[in-house]
N, C-alpha and C positions, 0 to 999 in steps of 0.2 A: 972685577968689572970686565976685564978682558975675556976671562973664561965665560962669563955670563953672555957676553956678546957672541963669542964663537959658538956657544951651545945653541944659539938661535940660527946659525948659518944653514943647517940642513932644512929648516922650515922655510927660510927665505929662498933658497935655491929651488925647493920643490914647488914654489908658487910661480915659477917661470918669470922671474923678474929680471930686469936688465942689470948689468954689472953696476951701473951708477946707482940704481935703486937699492941694490944689495949693500953697497958701500955706505949709502946714507942710512939705511936701517941698522947697519953695524954700529954706526956712530950713535944712533938713537938707543940701541940696546946697551952700549957702553955707558951712556949717560944714565940710563935706567939702573944699571948695576951700581953706579956711584950713588944714586938716590937710595936704593935698597940698603947699601952698606951704611950710608948716613943714617937712615932710619933705624937700622939695627944698633949702631953705635950710640945714637941719642936716646933710644928707648930702652936699650939693654934687653931687648925682647925679640928673639928671632921670629917668633910667631906673628909679630906685627908686620915684619917684612914679607913673610910668606903669605899672610892674609892679603896684603896689598897687591902682591904679585897675582894671587888668585883673582882678586877683583879686576885687575888689569886684563887678565886673560878672558874673564867673563865679558868685560865691556868690549874687547876686541871681537868676540863672537857676535855681539849684538850689531856691530857695524860692518861686518864682512859683506862683501858683494857690492854695496852701493858706493863705497868710497875706495880710493886707491890706498895702497899700503902706507904711504906717507901720511895721509890724513888719519888713517887708523892709529898710527903711532902717535900723532899729535893729540888726538882725542883721548887716548889713554894716558899719555905722559903728563898732560896738563893737570888732571885731577890728582895724579900720583904726587906731583910736586906740591899741590895745595895740601894734601894730607901730610906730606913730609914737613911742611912749614908748621902745620898745626901740632904735629908731634914734637917738633923742636920747641915751640912756644909753651906747650904743656909741660915739657920736661924742665924748661928754665923757670917756669912759674912755681913748680913744686920743689925746686932746689933751695 
């Protein structure tokens, strides 16, 4: 999760964000990394985590421009968490 967050640092810096915004986004990316790790562990399928990351990137591109980076992160993280919960429930019900 730490490497996942750090890997997004060049993107955050290139968007001319304040230090405070970059730190907040690093926390968001870290939490996202934990969510992806959890999805992988629960589903035992790396492609589910990769696919959800792709969906998150796509939804970020839909909302760029009109919202600030914090709102973009929230808009994409909320559905990701819902999908993670659904994956957990599905795995538990099939066990």
